[in-house]
PLY file of the C-alpha trace (Angstrom):
ply
format ascii 1.0
element vertex 286
property float x
property float y
property float z
element edge 285
property int vertex1
property int vertex2
end_header
123.11 105.21 89.59
122.89 105.98 85.87
123.61 102.37 84.90
121.00 101.13 87.38
118.46 103.53 85.94
119.18 102.20 82.46
118.55 98.67 83.71
115.31 99.75 85.34
114.17 101.59 82.23
114.51 98.37 80.31
112.71 96.54 83.11
109.75 98.93 83.14
107.82 97.01 80.48
107.99 93.87 82.62
105.84 92.00 80.11
108.38 91.30 77.37
109.36 87.74 76.53
112.34 86.37 78.45
114.42 83.53 77.09
116.36 82.32 80.12
113.95 82.49 83.07
114.15 78.78 83.79
117.88 79.05 84.54
117.10 81.26 87.52
114.11 79.38 88.88
116.09 77.50 91.52
117.56 80.73 92.91
114.27 82.04 94.27
114.07 82.18 98.06
110.61 81.10 99.21
110.11 83.14 102.38
106.89 81.26 103.15
107.20 77.48 103.11
103.45 76.78 103.21
103.82 74.79 106.45
104.80 76.99 109.39
106.20 80.35 110.52
109.54 79.14 111.88
111.58 81.69 109.92
109.42 84.65 110.95
109.23 87.02 113.92
105.95 88.53 115.08
105.42 91.94 116.68
101.96 93.17 117.67
101.46 96.60 119.25
101.31 96.34 123.03
102.75 92.82 123.08
106.24 91.42 123.47
108.25 90.11 120.55
106.79 86.84 119.19
103.63 87.03 121.31
101.24 86.03 118.51
98.16 87.40 120.26
94.98 85.43 119.50
96.82 83.49 116.79
96.65 86.56 114.54
99.22 85.15 112.11
98.74 81.48 111.26
99.24 78.85 108.57
96.19 76.97 107.34
95.53 75.14 104.07
99.01 76.06 102.84
98.29 79.79 103.24
99.74 82.40 105.55
96.63 83.96 107.06
95.94 87.13 109.04
92.84 86.50 111.17
90.90 88.17 113.97
88.44 85.51 115.13
90.13 85.60 118.55
89.59 89.35 119.02
86.65 90.99 120.78
87.86 94.36 119.48
90.90 95.48 117.51
92.14 98.05 120.07
94.89 99.32 117.75
96.77 96.02 117.90
98.65 96.65 114.65
100.64 93.55 113.81
103.61 92.73 111.61
105.32 89.46 110.77
108.98 89.76 109.75
111.16 87.38 107.77
114.32 86.84 109.83
116.87 87.71 107.13
117.72 91.19 105.82
117.87 91.97 102.10
119.38 94.87 100.19
118.83 94.41 96.43
116.09 92.05 95.37
112.81 91.37 93.64
109.96 90.59 96.05
106.82 88.89 94.77
103.68 88.62 96.93
100.31 87.05 96.06
97.47 88.10 98.36
93.72 88.33 98.68
91.33 89.93 101.15
88.64 87.78 102.75
85.84 88.15 105.28
84.98 91.35 107.16
87.13 93.79 109.08
87.45 93.08 112.80
85.30 95.11 115.20
87.01 98.39 116.07
89.36 98.46 113.09
90.03 101.96 111.74
87.93 103.07 108.77
91.02 103.58 106.59
92.12 99.97 107.20
89.19 98.26 105.47
90.73 95.77 103.01
94.12 97.27 103.75
97.37 95.40 104.28
100.96 95.93 103.26
104.38 94.49 102.55
107.05 96.43 104.42
110.47 96.70 102.77
113.81 98.08 104.06
112.22 97.71 107.51
113.79 97.86 110.94
113.84 94.50 112.73
110.99 93.24 114.87
113.36 93.07 117.84
114.25 96.77 117.56
110.62 97.91 117.81
109.25 99.34 121.03
106.60 97.30 122.84
103.92 99.92 122.07
105.26 100.94 118.64
102.51 100.86 116.02
104.45 100.46 112.74
108.05 99.60 111.93
110.21 102.30 110.40
110.03 101.10 106.82
108.64 101.59 103.32
105.19 100.07 102.89
104.08 98.60 99.59
100.44 99.17 100.44
97.95 96.48 99.45
94.38 97.71 99.04
91.20 95.97 97.97
88.13 97.58 96.48
85.42 98.72 98.90
82.64 98.47 96.32
82.28 102.23 95.97
85.49 104.17 95.44
88.56 103.70 93.26
91.28 102.14 95.45
94.63 101.60 93.81
96.98 98.96 95.17
100.77 98.91 95.20
100.75 102.38 96.75
103.55 103.73 98.92
103.16 104.59 102.61
106.07 105.83 104.70
106.04 105.13 108.46
109.11 107.00 109.71
110.54 107.40 106.21
110.69 109.71 103.20
111.59 109.15 99.54
112.54 111.19 96.49
110.36 111.37 93.38
111.25 113.43 90.31
114.10 115.04 92.23
111.88 116.21 95.12
111.81 114.96 98.69
108.35 113.53 99.34
107.09 113.88 102.91
103.43 112.89 102.40
102.60 109.67 104.22
100.92 107.84 101.33
101.40 108.16 97.55
98.91 106.50 95.22
100.04 104.23 92.42
98.56 104.07 88.93
97.03 100.62 89.33
93.40 99.74 88.79
91.05 98.72 91.61
90.94 95.01 92.53
87.57 94.23 94.08
86.27 91.14 95.83
88.33 88.20 97.06
90.49 87.78 93.95
94.19 86.95 94.15
96.48 89.85 93.21
100.22 89.73 92.47
102.30 92.68 93.66
106.07 92.93 93.32
108.76 95.32 94.48
112.05 95.73 92.64
114.48 97.11 95.23
118.03 98.18 94.42
119.56 99.29 97.71
118.99 103.05 98.16
118.99 103.88 94.44
115.69 102.92 92.79
112.57 101.09 93.95
109.65 100.11 91.72
106.21 98.83 92.71
104.70 96.42 90.17
101.08 95.21 90.06
100.08 92.30 87.83
103.14 92.91 85.65
102.82 96.69 85.30
105.10 99.22 86.99
102.79 101.54 88.94
105.15 103.60 91.12
108.85 104.52 91.14
110.96 106.38 93.68
114.57 106.83 94.78
116.70 107.59 97.86
114.57 105.91 100.54
115.56 107.37 103.90
114.58 107.59 107.53
112.55 110.69 108.40
109.07 112.05 108.83
106.29 110.85 111.11
103.39 108.35 111.02
105.07 106.07 113.55
104.83 106.22 117.35
106.60 104.87 120.44
109.80 104.03 118.59
113.31 103.94 120.03
114.89 107.33 119.12
118.22 105.57 118.64
116.71 103.68 115.69
115.09 106.65 113.97
118.12 108.42 112.52
116.48 110.98 110.26
118.23 111.50 106.94
119.94 108.10 106.92
119.57 106.40 103.55
118.07 102.92 103.66
120.26 100.46 101.80
118.87 97.28 103.38
116.32 95.99 105.83
113.75 93.36 106.66
110.60 92.32 104.81
107.36 92.21 106.80
103.65 91.70 106.21
100.98 93.60 108.06
97.93 92.88 110.14
95.91 96.12 110.24
92.45 94.66 111.04
91.65 93.26 107.56
91.63 89.44 107.25
94.11 88.56 104.50
95.54 85.46 102.82
99.03 85.16 101.36
99.92 82.17 99.18
103.29 83.27 97.79
106.04 85.37 99.35
109.28 84.99 97.41
112.51 86.93 96.94
115.14 86.82 94.22
118.37 88.19 95.67
119.97 90.66 93.23
122.84 91.66 95.51
125.37 89.36 93.75
124.81 91.28 90.49
124.91 94.85 91.79
128.53 95.49 90.81
127.95 94.29 87.26
125.25 96.47 85.64
125.28 94.45 82.41
124.65 91.19 84.24
122.10 92.88 86.50
120.17 94.05 83.46
120.33 90.55 81.97
119.06 88.91 85.16
116.21 91.40 85.52
115.08 90.58 82.00
115.33 86.86 82.67
113.13 87.26 85.73
110.29 88.82 83.78
108.77 85.55 82.62
109.02 83.83 85.99
107.26 86.70 87.75
104.21 86.83 85.54
100.98 86.66 87.56
100.03 83.16 88.68
97.50 81.26 86.59
96.23 79.44 89.67
92.50 79.90 90.15
90.85 81.18 93.32
0 1
1 2
2 3
3 4
4 5
5 6
6 7
7 8
8 9
9 10
10 11
11 12
12 13
13 14
14 15
15 16
16 17
17 18
18 19
19 20
20 21
21 22
22 23
23 24
24 25
25 26
26 27
27 28
28 29
29 30
30 31
31 32
32 33
33 34
34 35
35 36
36 37
37 38
38 39
39 40
40 41
41 42
42 43
43 44
44 45
45 46
46 47
47 48
48 49
49 50
50 51
51 52
52 53
53 54
54 55
55 56
56 57
57 58
58 59
59 60
60 61
61 62
62 63
63 64
64 65
65 66
66 67
67 68
68 69
69 70
70 71
71 72
72 73
73 74
74 75
75 76
76 77
77 78
78 79
79 80
80 81
81 82
82 83
83 84
84 85
85 86
86 87
87 88
88 89
89 90
90 91
91 92
92 93
93 94
94 95
95 96
96 97
97 98
98 99
99 100
100 101
101 102
102 103
103 104
104 105
105 106
106 107
107 108
108 109
109 110
110 111
111 112
112 113
113 114
114 115
115 116
116 117
117 118
118 119
119 120
120 121
121 122
122 123
123 124
124 125
125 126
126 127
127 128
128 129
129 130
130 131
131 132
132 133
133 134
134 135
135 136
136 137
137 138
138 139
139 140
140 141
141 142
142 143
143 144
144 145
145 146
146 147
147 148
148 149
149 150
150 151
151 152
152 153
153 154
154 155
155 156
156 157
157 158
158 159
159 160
160 161
161 162
162 163
163 164
164 165
165 166
166 167
167 168
168 169
169 170
170 171
171 172
172 173
173 174
174 175
175 176
176 177
177 178
178 179
179 180
180 181
181 182
182 183
183 184
184 185
185 186
186 187
187 188
188 189
189 190
190 191
191 192
192 193
193 194
194 195
195 196
196 197
197 198
198 199
199 200
200 201
201 202
202 203
203 204
204 205
205 206
206 207
207 208
208 209
209 210
210 211
211 212
212 213
213 214
214 215
215 216
216 217
217 218
218 219
219 220
220 221
221 222
222 223
223 224
224 225
225 226
226 227
227 228
228 229
229 230
230 231
231 232
232 233
233 234
234 235
235 236
236 237
237 238
238 239
239 240
240 241
241 242
242 243
243 244
244 245
245 246
246 247
247 248
248 249
249 250
250 251
251 252
252 253
253 254
254 255
255 256
256 257
257 258
258 259
259 260
260 261
261 262
262 263
263 264
264 265
265 266
266 267
267 268
268 269
269 270
270 271
271 272
272 273
273 274
274 275
275 276
276 277
277 278
278 279
279 280
280 281
281 282
282 283
283 284
284 285
């Protein structure tokens, strides 16, 4: 743990120059291929596994889109799309933007609200009427034009974490990011090292850090009790994206697998530094 913390302390700047990033560029795993959803599972509340109700999750124009043009009303159809492979130690990078208006009947708190779930249970292990997977949510929020709304927050459906040595049982913890208004693209990353340390990173800045992710707490319904083993540390899990009633575009969803370096803290630290340059925010225009 101490050696991992040292590596993460050095990583916290995340904006320093890296000299060897190009050597690692071919090791990124592109979870989204820009063409289809063949490597993903879909679970929408009230529907069977891979029933993509009303084409909620789709690929158009090279983007993974969350859309509600086929809905008359939201009716609490919370959706999640899961990559089919589990990960344990990794860097996740997601580029997203909010578009259009919230679907009719969406909850007030879900305006311009999405999320990337990490260390999640599988789609197949969710109950038919389960609302959210047991997971850690890297919450993605857009500005509402009135209030400050940080992004890269933490929400905890069926989980708890430790911050500053204290077990945190609140459902959502705000990050220190600024508000991102309008339909601009935003880059959010999560550095995940098994059950030791997790960092949320927004546009290159670390905005939230926590440790000892574990099953526990509430904010999830209709789950299989055999899956919700309170107190169990989360060392691995699936990555999922949400559909919570806010139309959203994703253009990049990529993972760098750090598991091969976890038993060599010196090499892990070196690789993390080398990744800094390659994970700078995209220069692509809207």
